[in-house]
C-alpha positions in Angstrom: 75.6 92.7 92.2 78.5 91.3 94.3 78.0 88.1 96.1 78.7 87.5 99.8 82.0 85.8 99.1 83.2 88.9 97.0 82.0 91.2 99.7 84.1 89.3 102.3 87.1 89.6 100.1 86.5 93.4 99.6 86.1 93.9 103.3 89.3 92.0 104.0 91.1 94.0 101.3 90.0 97.2 102.9 91.4 96.0 106.3 94.9 95.6 104.5 94.9 99.3 104.0 94.4 100.1 107.7 96.0 101.4 109.7 99.1 102.3 107.8 102.0 104.5 107.9 101.0 105.8 104.6 97.6 106.4 103.1 96.7 103.5 100.8 94.1 102.8 98.1 93.6 99.8 95.9 91.6 97.5 93.8 90.4 93.9 93.6 90.9 92.6 90.1 88.8 89.6 89.1 90.2 87.3 86.5 89.0 84.1 84.9 92.5 82.5 85.1 92.6 79.2 86.9 95.5 77.3 88.5 96.8 76.2 85.1 97.1 79.7 83.9 99.4 81.3 86.5 101.6 82.9 83.8 98.4 84.8 82.6 97.7 86.0 86.2 101.3 87.2 86.5 100.9 89.0 83.1 97.7 90.6 84.4 99.5 91.6 87.6 102.2 93.3 85.7 99.7 95.1 83.3 97.7 96.4 86.3 100.8 97.3 88.2 102.0 99.3 85.1 98.8 101.3 85.2 99.4 102.1 88.9 102.9 102.9 88.3 102.1 105.3 85.5 99.7 107.2 87.8 102.1 107.2 90.6 104.7 109.0 88.4 107.7 107.4 90.1 109.4 106.2 86.9 110.2 102.8 85.7 109.4 99.9 87.9 110.4 96.2 88.3 108.5 93.3 90.1 109.9 91.8 93.3 108.2 88.5 93.8 107.5 86.3 96.9 109.2 83.4 95.4 112.4 85.5 95.6 112.3 86.1 99.5 111.1 83.9 102.3 109.7 86.9 104.0 107.0 87.2 101.4 104.3 84.7 100.6 104.1 82.9 97.4 101.9 84.8 94.9 102.8 88.2 96.7 104.6 90.7 94.5 105.8 94.4 94.8 106.3 96.9 92.2 109.5 98.9 93.0 111.2 101.8 91.3 114.2 100.8 89.2 116.2 103.9 90.5 116.0 103.2 94.3 113.7 100.3 95.0 111.0 102.7 96.2 107.5 101.1 96.9 105.0 101.7 94.1 102.4 98.9 94.5 101.9 95.6 96.2 99.6 92.6 95.6 98.5 89.2 96.5 97.1 86.7 94.0 94.4 84.7 95.5 92.9 81.5 94.1 89.2 81.7 95.0 86.4 79.4 93.7 88.7 78.2 90.8 90.0 81.5 89.5 92.4 84.1 90.6 91.7 87.5 92.2 94.5 90.0 92.4 94.3 92.3 95.4 96.5 95.3 94.7 97.3 98.5 96.7 99.3 101.5 96.3 100.1 104.9 98.0 97.2 107.3 97.7 97.5 109.3 94.5 94.4 111.5 94.7 93.4 110.0 91.3 91.9 106.7 92.5 89.0 106.9 89.9 91.3 107.5 87.1 93.5 104.5 88.1 90.4 102.3 88.3 89.2 103.6 84.9 92.4 102.7 83.3 92.5 99.3 84.8 89.1 98.7 83.5 90.0 100.0 80.1 92.7 97.4 80.0 89.9 94.9 80.2 89.8 93.9 83.9 86.8 93.6 86.1 87.8 95.7 89.1 86.4 96.9 92.3 88.0 99.9 94.0 89.0 99.8 97.7 90.0 102.6 100.1 90.5 102.9 103.9 86.8 104.0 103.9 85.4 100.9 102.2 84.8 99.4 98.6 82.8 100.5 95.6 79.1 99.5 95.7 79.3 99.1 99.5 75.7 99.7 100.9 
Protein backbone atom coordinates (compact mmCIF):
# COMPACT_ATOMS: atom_id res chain seq x y z
CA UNK A 1 0.00 0.00 0.00
CA UNK A 2 1.38 3.40 -0.94
CA UNK A 3 1.52 6.18 1.59
CA UNK A 4 0.11 9.69 1.16
CA UNK A 5 3.59 11.07 0.50
CA UNK A 6 4.21 8.53 -2.27
CA UNK A 7 0.77 9.21 -3.79
CA UNK A 8 1.59 12.93 -3.89
CA UNK A 9 4.84 12.12 -5.71
CA UNK A 10 3.01 9.87 -8.18
CA UNK A 11 0.38 12.53 -8.88
CA UNK A 12 3.06 15.15 -9.43
CA UNK A 13 4.93 12.77 -11.74
CA UNK A 14 1.75 12.22 -13.77
CA UNK A 15 1.44 16.00 -14.16
CA UNK A 16 4.95 16.10 -15.69
CA UNK A 17 3.58 14.00 -18.55
CA UNK A 18 0.76 16.46 -19.32
CA UNK A 19 0.23 18.21 -21.68
CA UNK A 20 3.04 17.37 -23.94
CA UNK A 21 4.02 17.72 -27.55
CA UNK A 22 4.58 13.95 -27.51
CA UNK A 23 2.84 11.18 -25.59
CA UNK A 24 4.88 10.16 -22.55
CA UNK A 25 4.84 7.36 -19.98
CA UNK A 26 7.16 6.68 -17.12
CA UNK A 27 7.99 5.29 -13.71
CA UNK A 28 8.87 6.30 -10.21
CA UNK A 29 11.77 4.14 -9.06
CA UNK A 30 12.23 4.01 -5.30
CA UNK A 31 15.73 3.37 -3.94
CA UNK A 32 17.19 2.95 -0.49
CA UNK A 33 20.16 5.14 -1.39
CA UNK A 34 20.75 8.17 0.81
CA UNK A 35 22.66 11.41 0.26
CA UNK A 36 26.02 9.70 0.82
CA UNK A 37 25.30 7.21 -1.98
CA UNK A 38 24.78 9.50 -4.97
CA UNK A 39 27.04 7.36 -7.14
CA UNK A 40 24.68 4.43 -6.52
CA UNK A 41 21.68 6.58 -7.49
CA UNK A 42 23.48 7.56 -10.67
CA UNK A 43 24.22 3.90 -11.44
CA UNK A 44 20.56 2.99 -10.84
CA UNK A 45 19.50 5.83 -13.14
CA UNK A 46 21.77 4.53 -15.91
CA UNK A 47 20.55 0.94 -15.45
CA UNK A 48 16.89 1.96 -15.61
CA UNK A 49 17.60 4.31 -18.52
CA UNK A 50 19.26 1.44 -20.37
CA UNK A 51 16.11 -0.66 -19.92
CA UNK A 52 14.02 2.16 -21.39
CA UNK A 53 16.48 2.68 -24.26
CA UNK A 54 16.40 -1.00 -25.12
CA UNK A 55 12.60 -0.90 -25.42
CA UNK A 56 12.68 2.37 -27.36
CA UNK A 57 14.86 0.74 -30.01
CA UNK A 58 16.71 3.95 -30.87
CA UNK A 59 20.23 2.57 -30.62
CA UNK A 60 23.03 3.40 -28.22
CA UNK A 61 22.53 6.25 -25.76
CA UNK A 62 24.57 8.54 -23.56
CA UNK A 63 23.58 10.50 -20.44
CA UNK A 64 23.42 14.28 -20.49
CA UNK A 65 23.43 15.62 -16.92
CA UNK A 66 22.10 18.74 -15.26
CA UNK A 67 25.51 19.51 -13.87
CA UNK A 68 26.63 19.96 -17.50
CA UNK A 69 24.15 22.71 -18.35
CA UNK A 70 22.71 25.65 -16.40
CA UNK A 71 19.33 25.12 -18.13
CA UNK A 72 18.94 21.82 -16.27
CA UNK A 73 18.52 21.25 -12.57
CA UNK A 74 21.13 19.40 -10.61
CA UNK A 75 20.11 15.72 -10.50
CA UNK A 76 18.24 16.03 -13.79
CA UNK A 77 19.47 13.77 -16.59
CA UNK A 78 18.55 12.84 -20.16
CA UNK A 79 19.28 9.74 -22.16
CA UNK A 80 20.08 10.80 -25.72
CA UNK A 81 20.99 8.77 -28.77
CA UNK A 82 24.67 8.73 -29.67
CA UNK A 83 23.94 9.10 -33.38
CA UNK A 84 21.95 12.35 -33.28
CA UNK A 85 21.23 13.37 -29.66
CA UNK A 86 17.56 12.33 -30.01
CA UNK A 87 15.53 12.23 -26.76
CA UNK A 88 15.10 8.74 -25.31
CA UNK A 89 14.36 9.39 -21.62
CA UNK A 90 14.61 12.07 -18.94
CA UNK A 91 14.64 11.87 -15.16
CA UNK A 92 14.86 13.76 -11.91
CA UNK A 93 16.53 12.27 -8.84
CA UNK A 94 14.62 13.43 -5.78
CA UNK A 95 15.83 13.09 -2.18
CA UNK A 96 12.73 12.32 -0.13
CA UNK A 97 12.61 11.20 3.49
CA UNK A 98 16.30 10.29 3.48
CA UNK A 99 16.47 8.28 0.25
CA UNK A 100 16.35 8.97 -3.47
CA UNK A 101 13.41 8.38 -5.79
CA UNK A 102 14.04 8.57 -9.52
CA UNK A 103 11.19 9.94 -11.64
CA UNK A 104 11.84 8.78 -15.20
CA UNK A 105 9.76 9.34 -18.32
CA UNK A 106 10.04 8.50 -21.99
CA UNK A 107 8.09 8.65 -25.24
CA UNK A 108 5.23 6.16 -25.23
CA UNK A 109 6.38 2.83 -26.64
CA UNK A 110 3.09 0.91 -26.49
CA UNK A 111 4.95 -1.56 -24.27
CA UNK A 112 4.73 0.18 -20.88
CA UNK A 113 4.06 -2.99 -18.87
CA UNK A 114 7.06 -4.75 -20.42
CA UNK A 115 9.33 -1.78 -19.64
CA UNK A 116 8.10 -1.76 -16.03
CA UNK A 117 8.54 -5.53 -15.74
CA UNK A 118 12.14 -5.28 -16.95
CA UNK A 119 12.88 -2.45 -14.50
CA UNK A 120 11.47 -4.59 -11.70
CA UNK A 121 13.44 -7.61 -12.94
CA UNK A 122 16.57 -5.46 -12.57
CA UNK A 123 15.70 -5.25 -8.86
CA UNK A 124 13.99 -1.88 -8.54
CA UNK A 125 10.81 -1.02 -6.61
CA UNK A 126 8.84 0.73 -9.35
CA UNK A 127 5.43 2.38 -9.84
CA UNK A 128 4.31 3.01 -13.42
CA UNK A 129 2.88 6.37 -14.46
CA UNK A 130 1.03 7.49 -17.56
CA UNK A 131 -0.89 10.61 -18.54
CA UNK A 132 -3.98 8.83 -17.14
CA UNK A 133 -2.56 8.19 -13.65
CA UNK A 134 -0.39 5.76 -11.72
CA UNK A 135 -0.46 2.07 -10.88
CA UNK A 136 -2.60 1.24 -7.90
CA UNK A 137 -4.53 4.50 -8.11
CA UNK A 138 -8.00 4.12 -6.63
